[in-house]
C-alpha positions in Angstrom: 58.8 123.8 -74.9 55.2 124.2 -73.8 54.5 124.0 -70.1 52.8 120.8 -68.9 49.1 121.3 -68.2 48.2 121.2 -64.5 46.8 117.9 -63.3 44.7 117.3 -60.2 47.5 115.4 -58.5 49.6 118.6 -58.8 47.4 120.3 -56.2 45.6 117.5 -54.3 47.9 114.8 -52.8 48.6 112.5 -49.9 50.9 113.6 -47.1 51.6 111.9 -43.8 48.9 114.1 -42.1 46.3 113.1 -44.8 44.8 114.4 -48.0 46.4 117.8 -48.6 45.0 120.6 -50.8 48.0 122.7 -51.6 46.6 125.9 -53.1 44.3 126.2 -50.1 46.8 124.9 -47.5 44.3 122.7 -45.8 43.5 119.0 -45.3 40.4 116.9 -45.8 39.8 114.4 -42.9 43.4 114.6 -41.7 44.6 111.7 -39.6 46.9 114.0 -37.6 46.5 117.4 -36.0 46.7 120.2 -38.6 46.0 123.9 -38.7 43.1 123.8 -41.2 40.8 120.9 -41.9 37.6 120.2 -43.8 35.7 117.3 -42.2 33.3 115.1 -44.1 31.5 113.5 -41.1 31.7 112.8 -37.4 33.1 109.2 -37.3 36.3 109.1 -35.4 38.4 107.8 -38.3 37.5 111.0 -40.2 37.0 113.6 -37.4 39.6 114.1 -34.8 40.2 116.6 -32.0 42.9 119.2 -31.9 42.9 120.9 -35.3 43.2 124.6 -35.4 40.4 125.6 -37.8 37.6 123.2 -38.9 34.8 123.5 -41.5 32.0 121.0 -41.7 28.2 120.9 -41.7 26.5 122.1 -38.5 25.3 118.6 -37.7 28.9 117.2 -38.0 30.2 120.0 -35.7 27.5 119.2 -33.2 28.3 115.5 -33.4 32.0 116.1 -32.9 31.4 118.3 -29.9 29.1 115.7 -28.3 31.2 112.7 -28.9 34.5 114.3 -27.8 33.0 115.9 -24.7 34.8 119.1 -25.4 35.4 121.7 -28.0 37.6 119.8 -30.5 39.1 122.8 -32.4 40.3 126.3 -31.9 37.9 127.8 -34.4 35.1 126.4 -36.6 32.8 127.3 -39.5 29.5 125.6 -40.2 28.7 125.2 -43.9 25.3 124.5 -45.4 25.2 122.1 -48.3 26.1 124.1 -51.4 27.5 127.1 -49.6 30.7 128.3 -51.1 33.8 128.9 -49.0 37.0 130.4 -50.4 40.1 128.8 -48.8 43.2 130.3 -50.3 42.8 129.9 -54.0 40.4 127.0 -53.7 36.6 127.2 -53.7 35.2 124.6 -51.3 31.6 123.5 -50.9 29.8 120.5 -49.5 27.3 118.1 -51.0 25.3 115.4 -49.2 26.9 112.0 -48.9 24.0 109.9 -47.5 26.2 108.2 -44.9 25.1 109.6 -41.5 23.6 112.8 -40.3 25.6 115.8 -41.6 27.9 113.7 -43.8 29.2 115.5 -46.8 31.2 115.2 -49.9 33.9 117.9 -50.2 33.9 119.6 -53.6 37.1 121.4 -54.5 37.3 123.8 -57.5 40.7 125.2 -58.6 42.3 126.1 -61.9 39.2 125.1 -63.9 39.2 121.6 -62.3 36.8 120.0 -59.9 37.8 117.2 -57.5 35.0 115.6 -55.3 36.1 113.8 -52.2 33.2 111.6 -51.3 34.2 110.6 -47.8 32.0 107.6 -46.8 28.7 107.4 -48.6 25.7 105.3 -49.6 22.8 105.6 -52.0 20.2 103.4 -50.3 17.3 105.5 -48.9 17.8 106.6 -45.3 15.5 109.1 -43.6 18.1 110.0 -41.0 20.4 111.9 -43.3 20.4 113.9 -46.5 20.5 111.7 -49.6 23.7 111.3 -51.7 23.9 113.8 -54.6 25.9 113.2 -57.8 28.3 116.1 -58.4 29.9 116.1 -61.9 33.7 116.2 -61.5 37.0 115.6 -63.2 38.3 113.4 -60.3 36.1 111.4 -58.0 37.6 110.1 -54.8 35.7 107.1 -53.6 35.7 104.8 -50.6 35.8 101.1 -51.2 34.9 99.6 -47.8 32.7 97.0 -49.5 34.6 97.1 -52.8 34.1 93.4 -53.7 31.3 91.9 -55.8 30.3 89.6 -52.8 29.0 92.7 -51.0 25.5 93.3 -52.3 23.3 94.7 -49.5 19.7 93.7 -49.4 16.7 95.9 -48.8 17.1 97.1 -45.1 13.4 97.0 -44.6 13.4 93.2 -45.3 16.2 92.8 -42.8 14.2 94.6 -40.1 11.2 92.4 -40.9 13.4 89.4 -40.1 14.3 91.0 -36.7 10.6 91.6 -35.8 9.7 88.1 -36.9 12.4 86.6 -34.7 11.0 88.6 -31.8 7.6 87.0 -32.4 9.1 83.5 -32.4 10.9 84.1 -29.1 8.4 86.2 -27.0 10.3 85.7 -23.8 13.7 86.7 -25.0 14.9 90.3 -25.0 16.4 91.4 -28.3 19.9 93.1 -28.2 20.7 94.8 -31.4 24.4 95.7 -31.7 24.9 98.8 -33.9 27.5 101.5 -34.0 26.5 104.5 -32.0 26.6 107.1 -34.8 24.6 106.5 -37.9 23.8 102.8 -37.7 21.9 103.0 -34.4 19.8 105.9 -35.6 19.1 104.2 -38.9 18.0 101.0 -37.1 15.6 103.1 -34.9 14.2 104.7 -38.0 13.8 101.4 -39.8 12.0 99.9 -36.8 9.6 102.9 -36.6 9.0 102.6 -40.3 8.0 99.0 -39.8 5.4 100.2 -37.3 7.3 99.2 -34.1 6.2 101.9 -31.8 7.1 100.4 -28.4 9.8 102.1 -26.3 13.3 101.1 -27.3 16.0 100.9 -24.7 19.4 102.4 -25.7 22.9 102.6 -24.3 24.0 106.0 -23.0 26.5 106.6 -25.8 23.7 106.0 -28.4 21.2 108.1 -26.5 23.5 111.1 -26.5 23.9 110.9 -30.3 20.2 110.5 -30.8 19.7 113.8 -29.0 21.8 115.5 -31.7 19.5 113.8 -34.3 16.4 115.1 -32.6 17.9 118.6 -32.5 18.2 118.4 -36.3 14.6 117.3 -36.8 15.0 113.5 -36.9 12.3 111.9 -34.7 13.3 108.4 -33.5 10.3 107.8 -31.2 10.1 106.7 -27.6 13.7 106.1 -26.4 14.6 105.1 -22.9 17.9 104.7 -21.0 19.0 101.2 -20.1 18.6 101.9 -16.4 14.9 102.0 -17.0 14.9 98.4 -18.2 13.1 96.0 -15.9 14.9 93.0 -14.5 12.9 90.7 -16.8 12.6 92.7 -20.0 10.8 90.0 -22.0 10.9 90.7 -25.7 11.9 94.4 -25.5 14.4 95.7 -28.0 17.7 97.0 -26.7 20.2 98.9 -28.8 23.8 98.9 -27.8 27.3 99.3 -29.4 29.1 96.2 -30.5 30.8 94.3 -27.6 32.5 91.1 -27.0 30.3 88.1 -26.3 29.1 88.1 -22.7 30.2 91.7 -22.1 28.1 94.9 -21.6 24.4 94.7 -21.5 24.5 91.2 -22.9 26.2 89.8 -19.8 23.4 91.1 -17.6 20.5 89.5 -19.5 19.2 86.0 -19.4 19.3 84.3 -22.8 19.0 87.4 -25.0 18.6 87.2 -28.8 21.8 88.7 -30.1 21.5 90.7 -33.3 24.3 92.4 -35.2 23.6 95.0 -37.9 26.5 95.6 -40.3 27.4 95.3 -43.9 30.1 92.8 -42.7 27.3 90.3 -41.8 27.4 89.2 -45.5 30.5 87.3 -44.3 29.3 84.7 -41.8 32.5 84.4 -40.0 32.1 88.0 -38.9 28.7 87.1 -37.5 30.1 84.1 -35.6 32.9 86.2 -34.2 30.4 88.7 -32.8 28.3 86.0 -31.3 25.3 87.1 -33.4 22.4 84.7 -33.6 20.7 86.9 -36.1 23.0 88.8 -38.4 21.4 91.6 -40.3 23.1 93.0 -43.5 22.4 96.7 -43.0 25.2 99.1 -43.9 25.8 102.9 -44.0 28.3 102.4 -46.8 27.8 101.8 -50.5 27.9 98.2 -51.6 29.7 96.9 -54.7 26.8 97.8 -57.0 26.4 101.3 -55.6 30.1 101.9 -55.9 30.2 100.9 -59.6 26.9 102.6 -60.5 28.1 105.8 -58.9 31.3 105.8 -61.0 29.2 105.0 -64.1 26.7 107.8 -63.4 29.5 110.4 -62.8 31.8 109.2 -65.6 34.7 111.4 -64.3 38.0 111.5 -66.1 39.7 109.7 -63.2 38.8 107.9 -60.0 41.0 107.7 -56.9 40.1 104.8 -54.6 40.6 104.6 -50.9 39.5 103.0 -47.6 39.1 99.3 -48.5 39.2 96.9 -51.4 41.0 99.1 -53.8 42.3 96.6 -56.4 38.9 95.2 -57.5 37.2 98.6 -57.8 40.2 100.0 -59.7 40.1 97.1 -62.1 36.3 97.4 -62.6 36.6 101.2 -63.2 39.3 100.7 -65.8 37.0 98.2 -67.5 34.6 101.1 -67.8 37.2 103.0 -69.7 37.9 105.4 -66.8 41.4 106.0 -65.4 41.7 104.7 -61.8 44.4 104.4 -59.1 44.8 104.1 -55.4 44.6 107.4 -53.5 47.6 106.3 -51.5 49.7 106.6 -54.7 48.7 110.2 -55.3 51.7 112.5 -54.6 54.0 109.6 -53.7 55.7 109.2 -57.1 53.3 106.7 -58.4 51.5 108.8 -61.0 51.0 106.2 -63.7 47.6 104.6 -64.1 47.3 101.3 -62.3 
C-alpha cells in the first residue's frame, strides 16, 4: 500500500500554545511562552514577552522592546523582508503584510510545500508601513477580523477630510481622535499630513513613544507634541489618544471636545455610540471583506485556513470560489475534513 502524501496539516497545526511548525519546532505568534517563536508584528495579541528565541523584522523587535519596557526574550534575530532563515528542516522568510510598521507574513517552505501565515494585513495604501505582497502558496492562512460583507472600508483620505471639515465647523472645540497607539495612530498622523494639516498635533505619551520608533525607521509624522504642552484652552487643536471610556483620560479634562473614533468597527454604529464618538471614522489597519476575498482570488491557493474573526462567511465564500477552506482552529484537532 502506497504511503499517503504529506499534507500541510501534517506539519503545521494548532496546539494550546498556538500555531506550531513541527519540522522546525517553533511557533508563529504563540499565545503562551515557548522556546522559539516567529512574530508577525508588535500588537500584544501576536507579540508577547517571555519567549526564549524570537525572530521578526527589526521594526517589530524595536516596537516590542519599547512597548514592553524591557527585553522581551532571551535571544532574538532580526530578519529583513525576503531574507531566508533555516529553522530545523523548515525554510522561513518574511514578506510585508501592510498592517503596521514591521508587520510581516511568515512564509514556511518544507517538503516541497509552501504555507503563508499572513498575520494581520491590509491592502489599502499606507505610507507608514511596507505594502502587502502577494506570495504564491499552497496554503494561505488569513485573518477574518472584518470577514462579513457589511465591512467595506471607504477611502481613508475621505474620512480624514470629514474630520478636518468638522474642525472648521466647530472652531472653538478641541478635536480628540481616539486611535490605537500602534499603527492606527501613526496612520492617522500620516493621513492628516497628507491632507496638508501641518499644525502641531498633541499626542498621548504611549503614542509618542511608538512614534519615535516610526521616526527611527524613516517615517516622518511632522510636529508632534506631548499632552502636557497643551494650553488650558486648546481651541480646535487636534489631540491623539488611545481609546478610553467616555469622560475618562484626556477627554475628561477638556471642555466640550469633539470626540472622534477611528476604527474599522465604526461601520457598526452601535460601536460608535458605545465609544461616545460624535464623529466615527471608518479607518482600519485590517483588510475589509472585499480585500479578503480579492486576496484569496489573487493567490488562488489550494487551500485557505481562516482565523481571527468571522470565519464562517469567509470560508463559505472561499468554497464558492472553488478553493478548499476551513477554520484554522480545526487544524490538528481531528477535524481534517473540508468545512
